[in-house]
Backbone as JSON Lines, residues from 0, in Angstrom:
{"i":0,"aa":"M","n":[13.3,31.11,25.84],"ca":[12.62,32.33,26.23],"c":[13.63,33.49,26.22]}
{"i":1,"aa":"K","n":[13.22,34.62,25.68],"ca":[14.08,35.79,25.65],"c":[14.27,36.31,27.07]}
{"i":2,"aa":"K","n":[15.46,36.79,27.34],"ca":[15.75,37.33,28.67],"c":[15.64,38.85,28.62]}
{"i":3,"aa":"I","n":[14.97,39.39,29.6],"ca":[14.88,40.84,29.71],"c":[15.57,41.25,31.0]}
{"i":4,"aa":"T","n":[16.56,42.08,30.88],"ca":[17.38,42.49,32.02],"c":[16.75,43.69,32.73]}
{"i":5,"aa":"A","n":[17.26,43.96,33.91],"ca":[16.82,45.14,34.66],"c":[17.14,46.4,33.86]}
{"i":6,"aa":"A","n":[18.29,46.41,33.19],"ca":[18.67,47.57,32.38],"c":[17.69,47.77,31.22]}
{"i":7,"aa":"S","n":[17.25,46.67,30.61],"ca":[16.27,46.77,29.52],"c":[14.96,47.34,30.02]}
{"i":8,"aa":"R","n":[14.49,46.84,31.18],"ca":[13.25,47.36,31.78],"c":[13.37,48.86,32.04]}
{"i":9,"aa":"L","n":[14.51,49.27,32.58],"ca":[14.73,50.68,32.88],"c":[14.75,51.51,31.59]}
{"i":10,"aa":"W","n":[15.4,50.99,30.55],"ca":[15.45,51.67,29.26],"c":[14.04,51.87,28.7]}
{"i":11,"aa":"I","n":[13.22,50.83,28.74],"ca":[11.85,50.94,28.23],"c":[11.09,52.01,28.99]}
{"i":12,"aa":"K","n":[11.14,51.97,30.33],"ca":[10.42,52.97,31.14],"c":[10.91,54.39,30.83]}
{"i":13,"aa":"F","n":[12.22,54.56,30.72],"ca":[12.79,55.88,30.44],"c":[12.35,56.38,29.07]}
{"i":14,"aa":"A","n":[12.47,55.53,28.06],"ca":[12.1,55.93,26.7],"c":[10.62,56.29,26.6]}
{"i":15,"aa":"M","n":[9.78,55.58,27.34],"ca":[8.33,55.83,27.3],"c":[7.99,57.25,27.75]}
{"i":16,"aa":"L","n":[8.82,57.84,28.6],"ca":[8.56,59.19,29.09],"c":[8.58,60.23,27.97]}
{"i":17,"aa":"F","n":[9.29,59.93,26.9],"ca":[9.49,60.91,25.84],"c":[8.7,60.63,24.57]}
{"i":18,"aa":"I","n":[7.87,59.61,24.59],"ca":[7.08,59.27,23.41],"c":[5.69,59.89,23.56]}
{"i":19,"aa":"S","n":[5.27,60.61,22.55],"ca":[3.99,61.33,22.62],"c":[2.8,60.37,22.7]}
{"i":20,"aa":"D","n":[1.71,60.89,23.23],"ca":[0.46,60.13,23.31],"c":[-0.34,60.4,22.04]}
{"i":21,"aa":"S","n":[0.05,59.72,20.98],"ca":[-0.56,59.9,19.66],"c":[-0.53,58.56,18.95]}
{"i":22,"aa":"P","n":[-1.21,58.42,17.81],"ca":[-1.13,57.15,17.07],"c":[0.31,56.76,16.71]}
{"i":23,"aa":"S","n":[1.12,57.74,16.29],"ca":[2.51,57.41,15.97],"c":[3.3,57.08,17.23]}
{"i":24,"aa":"G","n":[2.95,57.71,18.35],"ca":[3.6,57.38,19.62],"c":[3.25,55.97,20.07]}
{"i":25,"aa":"A","n":[1.99,55.57,19.87],"ca":[1.57,54.21,20.23],"c":[2.35,53.19,19.41]}
{"i":26,"aa":"R","n":[2.56,53.49,18.14],"ca":[3.34,52.57,17.28],"c":[4.8,52.54,17.74]}
{"i":27,"aa":"A","n":[5.35,53.7,18.11],"ca":[6.74,53.76,18.59],"c":[6.92,52.91,19.85]}
{"i":28,"aa":"R","n":[5.94,52.97,20.75],"ca":[6.02,52.13,21.96],"c":[5.98,50.65,21.58]}
{"i":29,"aa":"G","n":[5.16,50.29,20.6],"ca":[5.12,48.91,20.12],"c":[6.47,48.46,19.59]}
{"i":30,"aa":"I","n":[7.09,49.31,18.79],"ca":[8.41,48.99,18.23],"c":[9.44,48.83,19.35]}
{"i":31,"aa":"L","n":[9.35,49.68,20.36],"ca":[10.28,49.61,21.48],"c":[10.19,48.29,22.23]}
{"i":32,"aa":"Y","n":[8.98,47.76,22.38],"ca":[8.79,46.49,23.1],"c":[9.12,45.26,22.25]}
{"i":33,"aa":"E","n":[8.99,45.35,20.92],"ca":[9.09,44.16,20.06],"c":[10.31,43.28,20.3]}
{"i":34,"aa":"P","n":[11.51,43.82,20.48],"ca":[12.67,42.93,20.67],"c":[12.58,42.06,21.93]}
{"i":35,"aa":"Y","n":[11.76,42.45,22.87],"ca":[11.67,41.73,24.14],"c":[10.51,40.74,24.2]}
{"i":36,"aa":"L","n":[9.62,40.77,23.21],"ca":[8.45,39.9,23.22],"c":[8.81,38.49,22.8]}
{"i":37,"aa":"L","n":[8.06,37.52,23.34],"ca":[8.27,36.12,22.98],"c":[8.01,35.93,21.48]}
{"i":38,"aa":"E","n":[6.93,36.52,20.97],"ca":[6.6,36.54,19.54],"c":[5.82,37.81,19.26]}
{"i":39,"aa":"H","n":[5.96,38.33,18.05],"ca":[5.16,39.5,17.69],"c":[4.89,39.53,16.19]}
{"i":40,"aa":"G","n":[3.73,40.07,15.85],"ca":[3.37,40.28,14.46],"c":[3.68,41.71,14.06]}
{"i":41,"aa":"K","n":[2.95,42.21,13.07],"ca":[3.16,43.56,12.56],"c":[2.19,44.54,13.23]}
{"i":42,"aa":"N","n":[2.63,45.79,13.33],"ca":[1.78,46.91,13.7],"c":[1.23,46.83,15.13]}
{"i":43,"aa":"L","n":[2.07,46.47,16.08],"ca":[1.69,46.51,17.5],"c":[1.66,47.97,17.94]}
{"i":44,"aa":"K","n":[0.55,48.37,18.58],"ca":[0.43,49.72,19.12],"c":[0.15,49.63,20.61]}
{"i":45,"aa":"I","n":[0.88,50.43,21.39],"ca":[0.74,50.43,22.84],"c":[0.53,51.87,23.29]}
{"i":46,"aa":"A","n":[-0.6,52.14,23.92],"ca":[-0.93,53.49,24.38],"c":[-0.07,53.88,25.59]}
{"i":47,"aa":"A","n":[-0.11,55.16,25.89],"ca":[0.64,55.7,27.02],"c":[0.23,55.01,28.32]}
{"i":48,"aa":"Q","n":[1.18,54.88,29.2],"ca":[0.99,54.35,30.55],"c":[0.69,52.85,30.6]}
{"i":49,"aa":"A","n":[0.61,52.17,29.46],"ca":[0.41,50.72,29.49],"c":[1.67,50.08,30.06]}
{"i":50,"aa":"F","n":[1.5,48.98,30.78],"ca":[2.64,48.32,31.41],"c":[2.6,46.82,31.13]}
{"i":51,"aa":"I","n":[3.69,46.31,30.59],"ca":[3.82,44.88,30.32],"c":[4.87,44.34,31.28]}
{"i":52,"aa":"Y","n":[4.42,43.58,32.27],"ca":[5.3,43.11,33.34],"c":[6.37,42.16,32.83]}
{"i":53,"aa":"N","n":[5.99,41.2,32.0],"ca":[6.94,40.22,31.46],"c":[6.81,40.15,29.94]}
{"i":54,"aa":"P","n":[7.43,41.09,29.21],"ca":[7.31,41.04,27.76],"c":[7.83,39.73,27.16]}
{"i":55,"aa":"N","n":[8.78,39.09,27.85],"ca":[9.35,37.85,27.34],"c":[8.4,36.66,27.47]}
{"i":56,"aa":"K","n":[7.2,36.86,28.03],"ca":[6.17,35.82,28.09],"c":[4.92,36.22,27.32]}
{"i":57,"aa":"L","n":[5.05,37.24,26.47],"ca":[3.9,37.76,25.73],"c":[4.03,37.45,24.24]}
{"i":58,"aa":"R","n":[2.98,36.82,23.69],"ca":[2.87,36.57,22.25],"c":[1.81,37.52,21.7]}
{"i":59,"aa":"V","n":[2.16,38.24,20.64],"ca":[1.26,39.24,20.07],"c":[1.15,39.02,18.56]}
{"i":60,"aa":"G","n":[-0.1,38.99,18.06],"ca":[-0.34,38.84,16.62],"c":[-0.24,40.17,15.9]}
{"i":61,"aa":"N","n":[-0.77,40.21,14.69],"ca":[-0.76,41.42,13.86],"c":[-1.86,42.38,14.3]}
{"i":62,"aa":"N","n":[-1.56,43.68,14.18],"ca":[-2.55,44.75,14.39],"c":[-3.21,44.71,15.76]}
{"i":63,"aa":"V","n":[-2.42,44.5,16.79],"ca":[-2.91,44.49,18.17],"c":[-2.76,45.89,18.76]}
{"i":64,"aa":"Y","n":[-3.76,46.31,19.54],"ca":[-3.71,47.6,20.23],"c":[-3.89,47.36,21.73]}
{"i":65,"aa":"I","n":[-2.97,47.89,22.52],"ca":[-3.02,47.79,23.98],"c":[-3.3,49.2,24.51]}
{"i":66,"aa":"G","n":[-4.43,49.37,25.19],"ca":[-4.92,50.68,25.57],"c":[-4.23,51.33,26.76]}
{"i":67,"aa":"F","n":[-4.6,52.59,26.96],"ca":[-4.06,53.44,28.03],"c":[-4.15,52.76,29.38]}
{"i":68,"aa":"N","n":[-3.04,52.73,30.08],"ca":[-2.96,52.23,31.45],"c":[-3.35,50.75,31.58]}
{"i":69,"aa":"A","n":[-3.28,50.0,30.49],"ca":[-3.52,48.55,30.58],"c":[-2.35,47.9,31.31]}
{"i":70,"aa":"Y","n":[-2.64,46.79,31.98],"ca":[-1.61,46.05,32.72],"c":[-1.62,44.6,32.26]}
{"i":71,"aa":"L","n":[-0.51,44.15,31.69],"ca":[-0.35,42.75,31.32],"c":[0.68,42.17,32.28]}
{"i":72,"aa":"G","n":[0.21,41.33,33.19],"ca":[1.01,40.89,34.32],"c":[1.8,39.62,34.08]}
{"i":73,"aa":"E","n":[2.1,38.98,35.19],"ca":[2.91,37.76,35.23],"c":[2.27,36.64,34.42]}
{"i":74,"aa":"G","n":[3.08,35.77,33.86],"ca":[2.59,34.58,33.17],"c":[2.52,34.75,31.67]}
{"i":75,"aa":"E","n":[2.26,33.62,30.99],"ca":[2.22,33.6,29.52],"c":[0.87,34.09,29.01]}
{"i":76,"aa":"I","n":[0.92,35.11,28.15],"ca":[-0.28,35.72,27.59],"c":[-0.14,35.74,26.06]}
{"i":77,"aa":"T","n":[-1.2,35.31,25.37],"ca":[-1.23,35.34,23.91],"c":[-2.37,36.24,23.45]}
{"i":78,"aa":"L","n":[-2.04,37.24,22.65],"ca":[-3.02,38.13,22.04],"c":[-2.96,37.86,20.54]}
{"i":79,"aa":"K","n":[-4.0,37.23,20.01],"ca":[-4.01,36.89,18.59],"c":[-4.24,38.14,17.74]}
{"i":80,"aa":"D","n":[-4.26,37.99,16.43],"ca":[-4.41,39.13,15.51],"c":[-5.63,39.99,15.85]}
{"i":81,"aa":"E","n":[-5.46,41.31,15.69],"ca":[-6.54,42.29,15.76],"c":[-7.24,42.35,17.12]}
{"i":82,"aa":"V","n":[-6.53,42.0,18.18],"ca":[-7.08,42.16,19.53],"c":[-7.03,43.64,19.9]}
{"i":83,"aa":"L","n":[-8.09,44.11,20.52],"ca":[-8.2,45.49,20.98],"c":[-8.38,45.45,22.5]}
{"i":84,"aa":"I","n":[-7.43,46.03,23.21],"ca":[-7.48,46.07,24.67],"c":[-7.78,47.5,25.08]}
{"i":85,"aa":"G","n":[-8.9,47.7,25.76],"ca":[-9.31,49.02,26.18],"c":[-8.48,49.56,27.34]}
{"i":86,"aa":"P","n":[-8.78,50.79,27.77],"ca":[-8.03,51.4,28.86],"c":[-8.29,50.71,30.2]}
{"i":87,"aa":"F","n":[-7.26,50.68,31.02],"ca":[-7.32,50.16,32.39],"c":[-7.66,48.68,32.47]}
{"i":88,"aa":"V","n":[-7.4,47.93,31.41],"ca":[-7.63,46.47,31.41],"c":[-6.49,45.8,32.16]}
{"i":89,"aa":"S","n":[-6.81,44.75,32.92],"ca":[-5.8,43.96,33.63],"c":[-5.88,42.52,33.15]}
{"i":90,"aa":"I","n":[-4.74,42.0,32.67],"ca":[-4.65,40.61,32.23],"c":[-3.46,40.01,32.97]}
{"i":91,"aa":"T","n":[-3.72,39.03,33.82],"ca":[-2.61,38.41,34.55],"c":[-2.8,36.91,34.62]}
{"i":92,"aa":"A","n":[-1.77,36.19,34.18],"ca":[-1.84,34.74,34.04],"c":[-1.25,34.01,35.24]}
{"i":93,"aa":"S","n":[-1.36,34.6,36.41],"ca":[-0.88,33.94,37.62],"c":[-1.83,34.22,38.78]}
{"i":94,"aa":"N","n":[-1.77,33.34,39.75],"ca":[-2.56,33.48,40.98],"c":[-1.65,33.24,42.17]}
{"i":95,"aa":"H","n":[-1.91,33.95,43.26],"ca":[-1.18,33.7,44.5],"c":[-1.67,32.4,45.12]}
{"i":96,"aa":"L","n":[-0.77,31.71,45.77],"ca":[-1.1,30.47,46.48],"c":[-1.06,30.72,47.98]}
{"i":97,"aa":"M","n":[-1.87,29.98,48.71],"ca":[-1.88,30.12,50.16],"c":[-0.84,29.2,50.79]}
{"i":98,"aa":"K","n":[-0.14,29.73,51.78],"ca":[0.82,28.95,52.56],"c":[0.65,29.37,54.01]}
{"i":99,"aa":"E","n":[0.4,28.41,54.86],"ca":[0.22,28.66,56.29],"c":[-0.82,29.76,56.53]}
{"i":100,"aa":"R","n":[-1.96,29.63,55.85],"ca":[-3.11,30.51,55.99],"c":[-2.83,31.97,55.61]}
{"i":101,"aa":"S","n":[-1.89,32.15,54.66],"ca":[-1.58,33.48,54.18],"c":[-1.21,33.43,52.7]}
{"i":102,"aa":"F","n":[-1.67,34.39,51.95],"ca":[-1.29,34.49,50.54],"c":[0.02,35.26,50.36]}
{"i":103,"aa":"R","n":[0.46,35.96,51.36],"ca":[1.62,36.85,51.25],"c":[2.88,36.13,50.8]}
{"i":104,"aa":"F","n":[3.18,34.97,51.38],"ca":[4.42,34.28,51.06],"c":[4.18,32.9,50.46]}
{"i":105,"aa":"G","n":[3.02,32.69,49.9],"ca":[2.66,31.38,49.37],"c":[3.14,31.08,47.97]}
{"i":106,"aa":"G","n":[3.81,32.01,47.33],"ca":[4.23,31.8,45.95],"c":[3.08,32.03,44.99]}
{"i":107,"aa":"F","n":[3.25,31.56,43.76],"ca":[2.19,31.74,42.78],"c":[2.23,30.62,41.74]}
{"i":108,"aa":"A","n":[1.11,30.46,41.06],"ca":[1.0,29.46,39.99],"c":[0.55,30.18,38.72]}
{"i":109,"aa":"E","n":[1.15,29.8,37.6],"ca":[0.81,30.41,36.31],"c":[-0.04,29.47,35.47]}
{"i":110,"aa":"E","n":[-1.02,30.05,34.77],"ca":[-1.82,29.35,33.76],"c":[-1.96,30.3,32.58]}
{"i":111,"aa":"P","n":[-1.63,29.86,31.37],"ca":[-1.64,30.77,30.22],"c":[-3.03,31.33,29.89]}
{"i":112,"aa":"I","n":[-3.02,32.52,29.33],"ca":[-4.23,33.2,28.86],"c":[-4.12,33.36,27.34]}
{"i":113,"aa":"I","n":[-5.24,33.12,26.64],"ca":[-5.3,33.32,25.19],"c":[-6.51,34.2,24.87]}
{"i":114,"aa":"I","n":[-6.26,35.3,24.17],"ca":[-7.33,36.19,23.71],"c":[-7.42,36.02,22.19]}
{"i":115,"aa":"G","n":[-8.6,35.6,21.68],"ca":[-8.78,35.24,20.28],"c":[-8.79,36.41,19.31]}
{"i":116,"aa":"K","n":[-8.61,36.07,18.05],"ca":[-8.55,37.05,16.96],"c":[-9.79,37.95,16.94]}
{"i":117,"aa":"G","n":[-9.53,39.26,16.83],"ca":[-10.61,40.22,16.67],"c":[-11.41,40.5,17.92]}
{"i":118,"aa":"T","n":[-10.96,40.04,19.07],"ca":[-11.69,40.24,20.33],"c":[-11.38,41.62,20.9]}
{"i":119,"aa":"W","n":[-12.4,42.23,21.5],"ca":[-12.27,43.55,22.12],"c":[-12.54,43.4,23.61]}
{"i":120,"aa":"L","n":[-11.57,43.81,24.43],"ca":[-11.75,43.85,25.88],"c":[-12.05,45.29,26.26]}
{"i":121,"aa":"G","n":[-13.27,45.56,26.73],"ca":[-13.68,46.9,27.1],"c":[-12.92,47.42,28.31]}
{"i":122,"aa":"A","n":[-13.05,48.72,28.55],"ca":[-12.35,49.39,29.65],"c":[-12.57,48.69,30.99]}
{"i":123,"aa":"H","n":[-11.54,48.65,31.78],"ca":[-11.57,48.11,33.15],"c":[-11.89,46.62,33.23]}
{"i":124,"aa":"T","n":[-11.74,45.89,32.13],"ca":[-11.94,44.44,32.15],"c":[-10.77,43.79,32.89]}
{"i":125,"aa":"C","n":[-11.05,42.72,33.59],"ca":[-10.01,41.93,34.27],"c":[-10.1,40.49,33.75]}
{"i":126,"aa":"V","n":[-8.98,39.96,33.24],"ca":[-8.92,38.59,32.75],"c":[-7.96,37.83,33.65]}
{"i":127,"aa":"T","n":[-8.42,36.71,34.22],"ca":[-7.63,35.96,35.19],"c":[-6.96,34.73,34.56]}
{"i":128,"aa":"A","n":[-6.06,34.13,35.31],"ca":[-5.23,33.01,34.85],"c":[-6.06,31.86,34.29]}
{"i":129,"aa":"G","n":[-5.55,31.26,33.2],"ca":[-6.16,30.08,32.62],"c":[-7.32,30.33,31.68]}
{"i":130,"aa":"V","n":[-7.67,31.58,31.42],"ca":[-8.83,31.91,30.59],"c":[-8.46,31.9,29.11]}
{"i":131,"aa":"K","n":[-9.35,31.36,28.29],"ca":[-9.26,31.45,26.83],"c":[-10.55,32.1,26.34]}
{"i":132,"aa":"I","n":[-10.4,33.26,25.71],"ca":[-11.54,33.95,25.11],"c":[-11.44,33.74,23.61]}
{"i":133,"aa":"G","n":[-12.52,33.25,23.0],"ca":[-12.52,32.92,21.58],"c":[-12.38,34.12,20.66]}
{"i":134,"aa":"D","n":[-12.41,33.84,19.37],"ca":[-12.32,34.87,18.34],"c":[-13.59,35.72,18.32]}
{"i":135,"aa":"A","n":[-13.45,36.98,17.93],"ca":[-14.57,37.89,17.67],"c":[-15.52,38.04,18.85]}
{"i":136,"aa":"C","n":[-14.97,38.06,20.05],"ca":[-15.79,38.29,21.24],"c":[-15.72,39.76,21.64]}
{"i":137,"aa":"L","n":[-16.78,40.22,22.28],"ca":[-16.83,41.56,22.85],"c":[-17.0,41.39,24.35]}
{"i":138,"aa":"V","n":[-16.03,41.87,25.12],"ca":[-16.1,41.78,26.58],"c":[-16.44,43.16,27.1]}
{"i":139,"aa":"G","n":[-17.59,43.27,27.77],"ca":[-18.09,44.55,28.24],"c":[-17.23,45.17,29.32]}
{"i":140,"aa":"A","n":[-17.27,46.48,29.39],"ca":[-16.49,47.24,30.36],"c":[-16.75,46.74,31.78]}
{"i":141,"aa":"G","n":[-15.68,46.6,32.54],"ca":[-15.79,46.22,33.94],"c":[-15.98,44.75,34.2]}
{"i":142,"aa":"A","n":[-16.01,43.93,33.17],"ca":[-16.21,42.48,33.37],"c":[-14.99,41.86,34.05]}
{"i":143,"aa":"I","n":[-15.25,40.86,34.88],"ca":[-14.17,40.06,35.47],"c":[-14.3,38.66,34.89]}
{"i":144,"aa":"V","n":[-13.37,38.32,33.99],"ca":[-13.44,37.06,33.24],"c":[-12.63,36.0,33.98]}
{"i":145,"aa":"T","n":[-13.33,35.0,34.53],"ca":[-12.7,33.95,35.32],"c":[-12.81,32.57,34.69]}
{"i":146,"aa":"K","n":[-13.49,32.49,33.53],"ca":[-13.63,31.21,32.83],"c":[-13.52,31.46,31.34]}
{"i":147,"aa":"S","n":[-13.37,30.39,30.58],"ca":[-13.18,30.49,29.13],"c":[-14.5,30.59,28.38]}
{"i":148,"aa":"F","n":[-14.44,31.2,27.18],"ca":[-15.62,31.39,26.33],"c":[-15.28,31.06,24.88]}
{"i":149,"aa":"P","n":[-16.25,30.5,24.12],"ca":[-16.02,30.21,22.7],"c":[-16.14,31.47,21.85]}
{"i":150,"aa":"D","n":[-15.99,31.3,20.55],"ca":[-16.03,32.41,19.58],"c":[-17.38,33.12,19.55]}
{"i":151,"aa":"G","n":[-17.32,34.41,19.19],"ca":[-18.5,35.16,18.78],"c":[-19.49,35.55,19.86]}
{"i":152,"aa":"L","n":[-19.05,35.72,21.1],"ca":[-19.99,36.04,22.17],"c":[-19.81,37.47,22.67]}
{"i":153,"aa":"I","n":[-20.88,38.01,23.24],"ca":[-20.82,39.23,24.04],"c":[-20.77,38.74,25.48]}
{"i":154,"aa":"I","n":[-19.75,39.2,26.2],"ca":[-19.47,38.72,27.55],"c":[-19.49,39.91,28.49]}
{"i":155,"aa":"G","n":[-20.08,39.75,29.67],"ca":[-20.08,40.84,30.62],"c":[-20.46,40.39,32.01]}
{"i":156,"aa":"G","n":[-20.22,41.25,32.97],"ca":[-20.64,40.99,34.34],"c":[-19.51,40.61,35.27]}
{"i":157,"aa":"V","n":[-19.89,40.47,36.56],"ca":[-18.96,40.09,37.61],"c":[-19.59,38.97,38.41]}
{"i":158,"aa":"P","n":[-19.11,37.73,38.27],"ca":[-18.14,37.28,37.27],"c":[-18.78,37.28,35.88]}
{"i":159,"aa":"A","n":[-17.95,37.3,34.86],"ca":[-18.44,37.4,33.48],"c":[-19.19,36.15,33.03]}
{"i":160,"aa":"N","n":[-20.24,36.39,32.26],"ca":[-21.04,35.33,31.62],"c":[-21.33,35.76,30.19]}
{"i":161,"aa":"A","n":[-21.73,34.8,29.36],"ca":[-22.18,35.14,28.01],"c":[-23.53,35.83,28.14]}
{"i":162,"aa":"I","n":[-23.65,37.02,27.55],"ca":[-24.92,37.75,27.64],"c":[-25.55,37.94,26.26]}
{"i":163,"aa":"G","n":[-24.89,37.44,25.22],"ca":[-25.45,37.52,23.87],"c":[-24.45,37.05,22.85]}
{"i":164,"aa":"E","n":[-24.92,37.08,21.6],"ca":[-24.03,36.75,20.5],"c":[-23.61,38.05,19.83]}
{"i":165,"aa":"N","n":[-22.39,38.08,19.37],"ca":[-21.88,39.26,18.7],"c":[-22.54,39.36,17.33]}
{"i":166,"aa":"I","n":[-23.5,40.27,17.19],"ca":[-24.31,40.34,15.97],"c":[-23.51,40.73,14.74]}
{"i":167,"aa":"N","n":[-22.35,41.34,14.93],"ca":[-21.51,41.71,13.8],"c":[-20.5,40.64,13.45]}
{"i":168,"aa":"C","n":[-20.6,39.5,14.09],"ca":[-19.63,38.41,13.9],"c":[-19.82,37.75,12.55]}
{"i":169,"aa":"E","n":[-18.73,37.58,11.83],"ca":[-18.77,36.89,10.54],"c":[-18.15,35.51,10.7]}
{"i":170,"aa":"H","n":[-18.98,34.46,10.65],"ca":[-18.47,33.09,10.77],"c":[-18.77,32.34,9.51]}
């Protein structure tokens, strides 16, 4: 696993302050993160204010876009090719554990998350630990995804459920 130092984290945050909020700026942010990622493909774009907590646990395919103010938290996360992450999306592959009737000091457990090729996570979506979302899925805005789904579905709600088939899906 690649090691990311406190100095590297500080450098990324500092450099982000000076990169414009434009398509070329999103690509520049992607390039800035690439050396720290566990794996990466081509053409990663990261919008302004997006935050990747552990880049050294993130696998990213080709042509991935991470939207404005998205948060990719603790744990191993895989974004396959052509994943589109909308604004204010939260993806975190860990959960707090209870110890002595409190979550505060109970530690945490990680379970990997996989987002399939061509999947779109709408604004304000939350994806929790251990979830696998198949290829070509559309996750509606505000959904809280707590379980896994196969390819080609429209997913939405709290908690998220399959609400239809992706009519534009090519299988």
